[in-house]
N, C-alpha and C positions, 0 to 999 in steps of 0.2 A: 345553703347548698354549695355544693362543688360545680364548676360548670367548665367543661372541656370545650374547647373551640369558641371562646368568648366572642370573637371578631367576624365569626361568620353570620350569616344571615339569621339563622337559628340561634345564636348565640346572643346576638345583638336584641332579637324578639323575646328571648328569655329573659335578659335583664329588663326590658320593660316590663315584662308581668311581675317579674321580682319586685319591681320598686313601687309597682301599682297597690300588690297585695303584701306588702311588707316581710318580703322574704329576706334574710342576711345571706349574703353572699360571703363566704368563706374563702373560697379561691378561684382563681380565673387561670385557664390554660390558653395560649394563644399561638400562634404561628409567627408569621414575619411581620403584621401590622400592627408595630409597637405604638406608633402614635394613636391610634386607637385604644390601643390597650392602657394606656396611660390615661387617657381619658376615663376609662372605666374603672381604673384603681381610683383615681381623683374622686370618682362619684361614688362607688360602692366600697371603698376600704377594705377590700380581702387581706386577709391573714397571710396568704401564702399567692404566688406566681408562678407560673412555668412557662417556657417559651421554646422553641425546636432549636434555635441556633446560639450557641455558646456566644458568637460574636457578637450578639444583640443586648449582651447581657447588661453592659454599662449603659444602656441606653434607656433600661425600666427604670421607673419612678419608683422602687422598691425596695427593701432590704431583705427579703426573703425570695429569692430567683431561684428555681429548679431548672435544668435544662434538659431537653433530649426526653427520649422515653422512659430511660430509669430514671429522671427526674420527676416525670408527672406520675412513675408509679410511687415513690416515695413521698410524693405532696400526697396522693390518696391514703397513704399509710398513715400519716401525721394528721389529716382532717377528721373531725369530730361529726362534720355533716353525715345525717343517715341518707340524705338524697344526692345522687349525682347525675348529672346531664352530662351525656356523652355527644357532642357535636362536632368529634373531630370527622374528617373526609378520609376514606379508604381506609385500607388493611391496618394502618398505623391505628386505628382506634379499637383494634381487639384487644389487644394486651391490657389496657385499661379498663375494658369491659370485663375482662377475666377476673383482673384485681378489685374490681368494685364489687361483685358477687362474691368474691372468697373472701373480702371484709365484712360480708354481710351487710352491706349496703342496698338500696333502693335504686334500680338504674332507669333513668329516664333516657332513653335510645332514639338518638336521631342518626348515628352511625350506623346505616344500614348493612356495612359489609361485616359486621360483628355477627349477625343473625345469618347471614348468605354463607359463609365460610365455616362457622362453627355453631348452627343453631341446635343442632341435635347434643351439643356438649354444654349448654349453657341452660341455666335454670329460668326457663321464661315465668315462672310464676313470678319473679321478682324485677321483671323487666315491664315498662311500660312505652310502648313505641310513641315517637314522636312524628306522627306522618299522617297527612289527611286522609290518606286511603284506610291504614289500619284501623285510625280512630274513628273514621266510618264504619268499617267493620264492627268494631267494638260498641260504638253507640247504637248500631241498629239489633244487636243480638239481645233476644231475650230470653224466654225457658223454652218456646218451641222448637221443634228438631229442625235442624238446617238442612237442605239438601245441598246446596251451593253457593259460593261468594265469586263475586266479581267485582274487580277494582277498575277505575278508569285512568286513562291516559290523555295526554293534550295531544299527543301527535309529534309534539318538539319542533324544532327549527325547520325541518324539510316535510313535513305532513304534506305539503300541497306542491312540492317541487317535482317538474315533472323528471320521471325516472332517468332518463337517459342523462340527465344534468347532474345526478346524485355524485358521480365520482371527479365531479369537477369542483366540488364543494369543498371551501376551506375550513380550517378550525374555527374561525373568526365568524364564518357564515353561520356553523353549526352553535355558536353563542347565541343567537339572534332568538332567542324564546317568542313565540306569540304571546305567552300569556303571563310572564313570570321574570322576575329576575333573581337568580341564586348562584351558586358559586360554579366555576367551571365545569368542574368534573360532572354533576349533577344533569347540568345543562346538556353536555355531551352525551351522558348516557340516556337523556331524555329524547335525544336526535335519534340515537340507533333502538331506542327499544330496551336497552340492555337493563336502566333502571327499573321498567316494570317487571322483567324477568326476576330481579333481585326481589321486587315486592312481592311478589308470587311466593317466592322461596321463604321470605320472613311471614306470611301468611300462613304457609303450611306449618312453621314451628310455632307461630303466635296461638292459632285456632286449632291444628289438629284436622281442619276439613281437607277432604281428598279431592274436592271437585273443585276448582279454583280458574278463575278468566280473567281475563282484561280486554277493553274494549276502549276505542277512541271517543270521547265525549270533549269537542274542541272548545268550549266555553271553560270549563275546568270550574263546573260549580256543582257538577252532581260528582260524588269522590269513590262511591260505593254502593253495591247492591247486595241484598242476601235474600235468596232464592229458600224458601222453606217447604218441608215437604208436604204441606198442605196445598200448594199450588201457589200461592201468593209470593210478592217479591216486595222488598221495601228499598227506598232507595235513602242516601241522606246527602241533603244539600247544604252547602255553606258557602259564603265568599272565600276563595281562594287566599286564605291569610293564615297563615302557620300560628297565630297566636292562640288560636282555640285549640287545636291538640296541646299545645304547649303549657297553655293554662291548666286542663285535665291532668297533664302529666306532673307539673308543680304542685297541684292542690288537692288533688283526688275527686274531686268535685266543685263545680261552677254554678251559681245561681244569680249572676248578675251579667248583664250584657258584655261580651267579649266584642262581638261584630255585627255590624246591621245586618237586620234580617231579608232574607232574599224577596226582591220583588218582582215575582214571577208574571206579571202583565207588562212589565218594561223589558223583560227576557225575551217573551214572546214564544219563542220555541227551543227545543232541543234536537239533536242530530248527532247518530251514533253511525260510526265506522268501524268495521273490523280491521283487526292487525295485522295487514299482509306481508308476508316473508320476501316479497318483492322488493318493498319499500324498505323492510326492517328484516334484513337477512337472520338476525339471531334467532327471530320466533320460529325458525323451522326448527330448532331444538327445543322449543319450550314444552310439549307434553314428556319428552326424554328426561329432561332435568327435573321433572315434578315426580318423575318415576324414580329418579336418583338424585334427591337432594342434596345426600350428603358430598357431590361434587361441585357444589357450590364454589367450594374455594378455588377449583381450577378455574371457572369462567370469571373468579373475580379478578385472578393474578393476571391471566391473559388480557383482560380488559384494561387492567391498570398499565401493563407494560405498553398495550396497543395505543391507549390514549396518548403517550409519551411519543410515540412514533409519528402518529397521526400530528399531534402538535408541532414535530419537526418536519413535517411535508415528507416523510419518508414513505407513508403509505397514505390511502382515501378513507372513505367512513365506511364504505362497503368492505373494503380490505380490512377495517378495523374490525367487524362482524366477522368475517371469513375466518381471519387468524385466530380469533376467539372459539369458535366451532371447531377449528383444527386441533386447538389444545384440547378441548373436551373431548374428542373422540381418541385423540393420542393418550390420555391419561384418563380412560373409563375404567381402569381398575384402582384409581385412587379413591378410597375409601378409609378417611381419617378416624380413627377409632379413639383417639387422644389429642390434648390439645396441642401436645408437641408435635403428633404427625400433620397436623394443621400448619403451622409452621414450616416443617421440612416439605410438605408438597407445595407450599407455597414457593418455597426457593426453588423448587426443580421447576417448576411450571413456568416461574420467571425466567430461569436462566434458559429454557427450550425455547420460550418465545422471543428471545434477544436475536436471535438469527434469523 
């Protein structure tokens, strides 16, 4: 396989699964964590490596090092692997997703932005999502007619924070997730619920379901529900560990234990809460976004600029959401019909959001 984003949490777990099941790693793509990348090179002996910054090239213990976006695309063209795992974070992951599909390879996708900004332009039949929620939905689907789908949210770092305190919460506060530890962007997106809005868009492109929703399940053990037309509902439960969806994405089918089974008696009970716009302002546009899903490119670009401003203490977390909503409404006619237009709109939105 080819692994893009090898030093992030998804990448690290993907390598654990690859080692366990004897999957050869042909190429590794990483960002700034060169020390971890060098450890991975030593253990997995990839043929090719790519990094984000040319300044780090001398630090990488490998003879075949590619650099930057163009380097990743060139690496993809040279590799023989049929499977590409894209665990890059943000809009930067779109071009490699496009190239993977263009080359006829199978795409195991943890880069949710690819589907959020261009889901209508990508061949989803060759995409396997690496995500607890979408894995849960896929796992539940049988032959019976579906009425609706619901995914769960943890509620993020500010789930229980008094509303009047939200404007005073810092970037570092937003990283204190109650249930798990992942990269900073996804953790901030969890705190604003933008992450869940993205996952609903992904579900729309992956499953073609019209009735989609999300609900808070604070323990992060139930990941998804499917409502069937006969009136029954099924739920997918699993320990919150990405190794399970990764294993299915890499292997196709898994018949041995990846995680321990859920002990319901020790859990005792589950509770559910609605996602409310007072705490998560982005939620006020949820229905409109699902009705106009090709505008995901606007939300993603505005959100990425907003996160940088939040990090730099220029705005608070509520303003981050409001700026995304403002951009979404300003660019209401942004309906990309080609991949080139996706990149053009992304650029325009970022320019608009800088002010």
